[in-house]
N, C-alpha and C positions, 0 to 999 in steps of 0.2 A: 504494500500500500504506500503510495507516494504521499509525502507531507505537502500540503498546500502552503503557500506563503501566509495565508490568513491564519491557519492553524498554528504555525510557528510563532507568529506575532502574539496570538492569544496565550500560548504557553509562556512566552517571555513576559507578558504582562502579569500573568498570575504569579510567576516566580518573583518578579519585582515587588508586587504587592505583599507577598508573604515575607520577603526580606524586611520591608518597611514595618510590617506589623510586629515582627520579632524584636525590633528595636524599641518599641514602646513598652513601658512597664505595665505589669498586670495582665499580660497576655496569657490566656489559658493554654496549657499544653495540648498537643494534638490528641484528639479523642475526648476532650472535656469541654463543657459549656459553662461559662460563668452564670450563676444564678444569685439574685439578691432575694433573701428571705426575711420576712418580718412584717409587722403591721404598721409601723410608723418609722419616720426617718431616724428617730433615736434608738429604735430597736431593730435595725436592719443589719444583716450580716451577709457577706459574700461567700458563696460556696462554689467549688468546682465539681460539677456532676458529670460522670462518665456517660457517654452516649448510650451505652447498653442499659443504663438504669431508666431511660425514658420509655422503655417497653413495659415496665412494671406498672400494675394497676394503681398502686399508691401514687406514683409520680403523675400518671395520667389524670388522676383525681385532682391533684394539686394544680396541674396545668389548666384543667377545666375551671377551677376556682379562680385562677389568675385571669383567665379569659373573661369570666363574668365580671370581675372587678375592673380590669384595665382594658379589655377589648383585645382584638387580635393585631392591632396596628400600633402597638406601643413602640416608641423609639428607644434605642439603647439596649441595656442589659435586660434579660428576662427577669421579671419580678413575680414572686409567689407570696401572696398575703396569708401568713399564718403566724402563730405565736412561736417564738423561739423558746426552747426549753433551757432552763438554767443548768449549768454543768456542775 
């Protein structure tokens, strides 16, 4: 299969974007999604959730709850409204 010029440019673009993202602080490792959990700004905590966990029914329920409160078109990091347990 021949590589078209368009495909090569796309690959270069993606590669450059990934390099720039890695330079920023707070980038999630490959396979993880950053999630903000809590009910208010004062009680919010950032977690890194592995992609495999998004198949679990408990996570799906939390995502449904977030969709009801924030909608599907929220900008930025995924937010889940629930109480944080004290450690």
